[in-house]
C-alpha positions as CSV (number, residue, x, y, z in Angstrom):
1,M,-6.8,-4.7,-89.9
2,M,-7.9,-7.7,-87.8
3,E,-5.2,-9.9,-89.3
4,S,-2.4,-7.5,-88.2
5,I,-3.8,-7.3,-84.6
6,T,-4.0,-11.1,-84.4
7,Q,-0.4,-11.4,-85.7
8,G,0.7,-8.9,-83.1
9,F,-1.0,-10.8,-80.3
10,M,0.5,-14.1,-81.5
11,A,4.0,-12.6,-81.7
12,Q,3.6,-11.1,-78.2
13,S,2.4,-14.5,-76.8
14,I,5.3,-16.3,-78.3
15,K,7.8,-13.8,-76.9
16,I,6.2,-14.1,-73.4
17,L,6.3,-17.9,-73.5
18,F,9.9,-17.9,-74.7
19,G,10.9,-15.6,-71.9
20,W,9.3,-17.7,-69.2
21,T,10.8,-20.8,-70.7
22,L,14.2,-19.2,-70.8
23,I,13.9,-18.1,-67.1
24,A,12.9,-21.6,-66.0
25,A,15.7,-23.2,-67.9
26,L,18.3,-20.8,-66.4
27,F,16.9,-21.4,-62.9
28,F,17.1,-25.1,-63.4
29,A,20.7,-24.9,-64.8
30,I,21.8,-22.8,-61.8
31,L,20.1,-25.2,-59.5
32,M,22.0,-28.1,-61.0
33,L,25.3,-26.2,-60.9
34,L,24.8,-25.4,-57.2
35,W,23.7,-29.0,-56.5
36,D,27.1,-30.2,-57.8
37,I,29.1,-28.3,-55.2
38,P,30.1,-30.9,-52.7
39,M,29.3,-28.7,-49.6
40,V,25.8,-28.1,-50.8
41,R,25.3,-31.7,-51.8
42,R,26.4,-32.9,-48.3
43,H,24.1,-30.5,-46.4
44,V,21.1,-30.5,-48.7
45,K,20.4,-34.2,-49.5
46,H,22.6,-37.2,-49.8
47,I,22.6,-38.5,-53.4
48,P,23.2,-42.3,-53.4
49,D,25.8,-43.9,-55.6
50,W,24.4,-45.6,-58.7
51,P,25.4,-49.1,-57.6
52,K,23.3,-48.6,-54.4
53,V,20.3,-47.4,-56.5
54,G,20.7,-50.3,-58.8
55,M,20.8,-52.8,-55.9
56,G,17.7,-51.2,-54.4
57,V,15.8,-51.6,-57.7
58,L,17.0,-55.2,-58.0
59,R,15.9,-56.0,-54.5
60,G,12.5,-54.5,-55.2
61,F,12.2,-56.5,-58.4
62,H,13.1,-59.8,-56.6
63,R,10.6,-59.0,-53.9
64,Q,7.8,-58.5,-56.4
65,Q,8.7,-61.7,-58.1
66,R,8.6,-63.6,-54.8
67,L,5.2,-62.1,-53.9
68,K,3.9,-63.0,-57.4
69,E,5.1,-66.6,-56.9
70,L,3.5,-66.8,-53.4
71,R,0.2,-65.5,-54.7
72,R,0.3,-68.0,-57.6
73,Q,1.0,-70.9,-55.2
74,R,-1.8,-69.7,-52.8
75,R,-4.2,-69.6,-55.7
76,L,-3.3,-73.1,-56.8
77,S,-3.5,-74.5,-53.3
78,Q,-7.0,-73.1,-52.9
79,V,-8.4,-74.7,-56.1
């Protein structure tokens, strides 16, 4: 008796989780499809081109390397 109740609750829980996951996935897919419409993309938020993103990441990397080198030089000059 208890085993069948437990199985029923487990099946119901899995169905509920699957339903919410499906709803979230559909919402995300619709959001991505709407985001791809040029009019929406222009008015909602500008998405930078990948080369611009890459250059920004590269500048940040070079800045971190320069700061690391300056800190190392400062540490050596203090010793």
